[in-house]
C-alpha positions, 0 to 999 in steps of 0.5 A: 319421470313417469313415462321413463320409469314405465319404459324401464319397467316395460323393458325389464318385464318384457321377458316374463311372458316368454318365461311363462310360456316356457314353463307352461310348455316344458313343465320343467323347472330347468333353467329357472331359479325360485330364489331369483323370481322371489327376489324380483317379486320383492323388488316389485312389491317395494316398487309398489310400496314406494309408489303408494307412499311417496310418488302416487302416479299411474306407473304403480299399475305397471308394478302391479301388473308385473308383480302378478306376472312374476307371481304367475311364473312362481306358481308355474315353477311350484307346479312344475316342481311338483310334477317333476317330483311325482314323475320321479316317484313313478319311475 
């Protein structure tokens, strides 16, 4: 079961690096949803909790890695929102 679960996480998580690259390049929050990212983050946190309580195996590290990848995108969203607000006040 661990390999199949890992492959599911890999497929779900494959897009996050592209999302991070977009956030870095555009310095914009357009096309992003903080609520969505927080919901995904909560899902990964629950996945980690489940792994630690009920099903300890190596796949927990995939959940942890994806948690931090999404956390990076959330941090970039907050930075970009701050940059957008500063740009508006400068006009």
